C-alpha positions as CSV (number, residue, x, y, z in Angstrom):
1,X,12.1,-11.1,126.2
2,X,15.5,-13.1,125.6
3,X,14.6,-16.8,124.2
4,X,17.5,-19.5,123.3
5,X,17.8,-19.2,119.3
6,X,15.8,-21.9,117.9
7,X,13.3,-22.8,115.2
8,X,10.6,-20.7,115.5
9,X,7.1,-23.3,114.5
10,X,4.4,-19.6,113.9
11,X,1.0,-20.3,113.6
12,X,-1.0,-18.4,111.1
13,X,-4.3,-17.4,112.3
14,X,-4.9,-15.4,115.4
15,X,-1.3,-15.0,115.6
16,X,0.0,-13.6,112.1
17,X,-3.3,-12.3,111.1
18,X,-6.9,-12.6,112.0
19,X,-9.3,-13.0,108.1
20,X,-7.3,-10.1,106.1
21,X,-6.2,-7.8,108.8
22,X,-2.1,-8.3,110.0
23,X,-2.3,-8.6,113.5
24,X,0.1,-5.7,115.1
25,X,3.9,-6.8,115.4
26,X,3.9,-9.7,113.3
27,X,5.0,-8.4,109.8
28,X,7.7,-6.7,111.4
29,X,8.8,-9.7,113.5
30,X,8.8,-12.1,109.8
31,X,10.8,-9.3,108.6
32,X,13.2,-9.2,111.4
33,X,13.3,-13.1,111.3
34,X,14.5,-12.8,107.7
35,X,16.6,-10.0,108.2
36,X,18.5,-12.1,110.6
37,X,17.9,-15.5,109.1
38,X,16.7,-17.4,111.7
39,X,14.7,-20.6,110.9
40,X,11.3,-20.4,111.1
41,X,8.2,-21.8,109.7
42,X,4.5,-21.7,109.0
43,X,2.9,-24.2,111.9
44,X,-0.6,-24.3,111.0
45,X,-3.7,-26.4,111.5
46,X,-5.2,-25.1,108.5
47,X,-5.2,-27.9,105.2
48,X,-7.1,-25.9,102.8
49,X,-4.3,-24.5,101.2
50,X,-1.1,-25.8,99.6
51,X,2.3,-24.2,100.5
52,X,2.5,-21.4,97.5
53,X,-1.5,-20.8,97.9
54,X,-1.0,-19.9,101.9
55,X,2.2,-18.0,100.5
56,X,0.1,-15.8,97.9
57,X,-2.0,-14.9,100.6
58,X,0.5,-13.7,103.0
59,X,1.6,-11.8,100.2
60,X,-1.8,-10.5,99.1
61,X,-2.2,-9.5,103.1
62,X,1.4,-7.1,102.6
63,X,4.0,-9.8,104.0
64,X,7.6,-10.1,102.7
65,X,10.0,-12.8,101.8
66,X,8.0,-15.7,102.7
67,X,8.5,-19.1,100.1
68,X,6.4,-21.5,99.9
69,X,9.4,-23.5,101.9
70,X,8.5,-21.9,104.9
71,X,5.2,-23.8,105.5
72,X,4.7,-26.6,107.1
73,X,0.5,-27.6,106.9
74,X,-2.2,-30.4,109.2
75,X,-2.5,-31.8,105.7
76,X,1.3,-32.4,104.9
77,X,1.6,-33.6,108.7
78,X,-1.8,-36.1,107.9
79,X,-0.3,-37.4,104.7
80,X,3.2,-38.1,106.1
81,X,2.2,-39.5,109.1
82,X,-0.1,-42.1,107.5
83,X,2.6,-42.5,105.1
84,X,5.1,-43.4,107.6
85,X,2.5,-45.7,109.5
86,X,0.5,-48.1,106.5
87,X,1.4,-49.5,103.8
88,X,-1.8,-48.9,102.0
89,X,-2.2,-46.0,99.7
90,X,-5.7,-45.8,98.6
91,X,-7.2,-42.6,99.7
92,X,-10.5,-40.4,99.9
93,X,-10.4,-36.5,101.4
94,X,-12.9,-34.0,101.9
95,X,-11.1,-30.9,101.4
96,X,-9.3,-28.9,99.4
97,X,-6.1,-28.1,97.2
98,X,-4.1,-28.1,100.2
99,X,-5.1,-31.8,101.1
100,X,-5.0,-33.4,97.4
101,X,-1.5,-32.0,97.2
102,X,0.0,-33.3,100.0
103,X,-1.3,-37.0,99.3
104,X,-0.1,-37.4,96.1
105,X,3.5,-35.6,97.1
106,X,3.5,-39.0,99.7
107,X,2.1,-41.6,97.2
108,X,-1.0,-41.3,97.8
109,X,-3.9,-42.6,95.1
110,X,-6.8,-40.5,95.5
111,X,-9.7,-42.8,94.8
112,X,-14.0,-42.3,95.2
113,X,-14.3,-45.4,96.3
114,X,-12.9,-48.5,97.4
115,X,-10.1,-45.9,100.2
116,X,-8.2,-47.4,102.6
117,X,-8.2,-44.2,104.5
118,X,-10.5,-40.9,104.5
119,X,-9.1,-38.0,104.8
120,X,-11.0,-34.9,106.7
121,X,-9.6,-31.3,105.7
122,X,-11.7,-28.3,105.9
123,X,-13.6,-27.2,102.8
124,X,-15.3,-24.3,103.2
125,X,-17.8,-26.2,100.0
126,X,-18.9,-28.8,101.5
127,X,-22.0,-30.5,100.7
128,X,-24.3,-33.1,102.4
129,X,-23.7,-35.3,99.7
130,X,-19.7,-35.3,100.0
131,X,-19.8,-35.9,103.6
132,X,-22.2,-39.3,103.5
133,X,-20.1,-40.6,100.4
134,X,-16.8,-40.2,102.5
135,X,-19.1,-41.7,105.3
136,X,-20.0,-44.7,103.4
137,X,-16.4,-45.8,103.0
138,X,-15.7,-45.4,106.2
139,X,-18.7,-47.6,106.6
140,X,-17.0,-50.2,104.9
141,X,-14.0,-50.0,106.9
142,X,-11.3,-47.0,105.9
143,X,-9.8,-45.0,108.7
144,X,-10.9,-42.1,109.3
145,X,-8.0,-39.2,109.6
146,X,-8.2,-35.6,111.5
147,X,-6.2,-33.1,109.8
148,X,-6.6,-31.4,112.7
149,X,-9.9,-30.6,115.7
150,X,-9.8,-26.7,115.3
151,X,-13.8,-26.4,116.6
152,X,-14.2,-22.8,116.0
153,X,-12.3,-20.3,113.0
154,X,-11.8,-16.7,113.7
155,X,-12.8,-13.9,111.1
156,X,-12.9,-10.2,110.9
157,X,-16.6,-11.1,111.0
158,X,-17.0,-13.7,114.1
159,X,-16.4,-17.3,114.8
160,X,-16.6,-19.8,112.1
161,X,-17.3,-23.6,111.9
162,X,-13.3,-25.1,112.1
163,X,-12.3,-28.9,111.0
164,X,-12.5,-30.5,114.3
165,X,-16.2,-29.9,114.1
166,X,-16.6,-31.1,111.3
167,X,-14.4,-34.3,112.1
168,X,-16.5,-33.9,115.5
169,X,-19.3,-35.2,113.5
170,X,-18.0,-38.4,111.7
171,X,-16.8,-39.4,114.7
172,X,-19.8,-39.3,116.0
173,X,-21.8,-41.5,113.0
174,X,-19.1,-43.8,113.5
175,X,-19.0,-44.5,116.9
176,X,-15.3,-44.3,116.8
177,X,-12.1,-41.7,117.2
178,X,-10.2,-40.7,114.3
179,X,-6.8,-40.9,114.0
180,X,-5.1,-37.4,115.8
181,X,-2.5,-35.5,113.8
182,X,-2.8,-31.9,114.0
183,X,-2.4,-29.1,117.0
184,X,-2.0,-30.0,120.0
185,X,-1.2,-33.8,119.5
186,X,2.0,-34.4,119.5
187,X,2.1,-36.6,116.3
188,X,2.1,-32.9,114.1
189,X,5.4,-32.7,116.1
190,X,7.1,-35.9,115.5
191,X,6.4,-35.8,111.7
192,X,7.8,-32.3,111.7
193,X,11.3,-33.5,113.0
194,X,11.6,-36.5,110.9
195,X,10.7,-34.2,108.0
196,X,13.4,-31.7,108.5
197,X,15.2,-33.4,110.8
198,X,15.4,-31.6,113.9
199,X,15.1,-32.7,117.7
200,X,11.7,-31.5,120.1
201,X,14.4,-29.4,121.8
202,X,15.7,-27.3,118.9
203,X,12.3,-25.9,118.2
204,X,9.4,-23.2,119.7
205,X,6.0,-23.0,119.5
206,X,4.7,-19.8,119.0
207,X,0.5,-19.0,119.1
208,X,-2.5,-17.5,120.3
209,X,-4.1,-20.8,121.1
210,X,-3.4,-22.4,124.4
211,X,-5.6,-25.3,123.0
212,X,-4.3,-26.0,119.9
213,X,-0.6,-24.2,119.7
214,X,0.3,-24.1,123.3
215,X,-0.8,-27.9,124.5
216,X,0.5,-29.2,121.2
217,X,4.0,-27.8,122.6
218,X,3.0,-29.4,125.9
219,X,2.3,-32.6,125.0
220,X,5.3,-33.2,122.6
221,X,7.8,-31.3,125.4
222,X,8.6,-28.1,123.1
223,X,8.9,-24.6,124.3
224,X,6.1,-22.1,124.0
225,X,5.5,-18.5,123.5
226,X,1.6,-17.7,123.8
227,X,0.7,-14.1,122.1
228,X,-2.3,-12.9,123.3
229,X,-3.9,-11.5,120.3
230,X,-6.0,-14.1,118.9
231,X,-8.6,-16.9,120.0
232,X,-6.7,-16.8,124.4
233,X,-6.3,-14.8,126.8
234,X,-4.1,-14.5,129.8
235,X,-7.5,-15.3,132.1
236,X,-7.9,-18.4,130.2
237,X,-4.8,-19.9,131.2
238,X,-5.8,-20.8,134.5
239,X,-9.6,-21.7,133.4
240,X,-7.8,-24.0,130.7
241,X,-5.1,-25.4,133.5
242,X,-2.5,-24.9,130.0
243,X,0.5,-23.3,130.9
244,X,2.9,-21.4,128.5
245,X,6.3,-21.3,129.0
246,X,6.6,-17.8,127.8
247,X,3.3,-15.2,127.4
248,X,3.6,-12.3,125.2
249,X,1.3,-9.2,124.1
250,X,2.5,-8.5,121.0
251,X,5.4,-10.5,118.6
252,X,7.3,-7.0,118.8
253,X,8.6,-8.4,122.2
254,X,10.2,-11.4,120.8
255,X,12.8,-8.8,118.7
256,X,16.4,-8.5,119.5
257,X,17.4,-5.0,118.7
């Protein structure tokens, strides 16, 4: 497959790895990009890890040459989007170090009460009390911000609850929707282009999830590559009526010798 040279925005879960297993072709594709100085970012809805933690995770799996600067997360997008569009800066969050670091870097003050915004990121140690504390601030008028709307996360042992399911819980409790930032919503691409001084026609999204990765490209008018290594298969294209620009079964197909 021949694709015009662009900045690659590459999904992680289901595209680079599944759980602790590297997906066939992923390591070779990253090595090819690094060797040929092709610009790329890991464009992930996972808000739990900081870029440094995400790099360390991939290094532990066996990837080489990756730096924290290669990562653009839904936590970074959410914090930047709100900072760009609102003047208030008090925030409460449900999540892990990824969302906390992103908020601090964008000038937010983390508060336990009186929040202007409640950010919801995946928290694998989330508790009923923490969720209820977040809800109490939302009921008082704080704005709900979902970092991403992934319904499920695929692991080697099967499907786990995704952050989107937690966001939906808050939306149901409140009777109103959250701000939508992560894939498939155009805001994440718009923020990326602002942060990295890119045009949308200079980017290409690679991912395994039609409803997030590929639909993000469709919604934002960005070229897409659908790789059938994760959540969805070719048969899902017709069922979901989400049409990628390019379809591959292995990332090795993007390597030009």
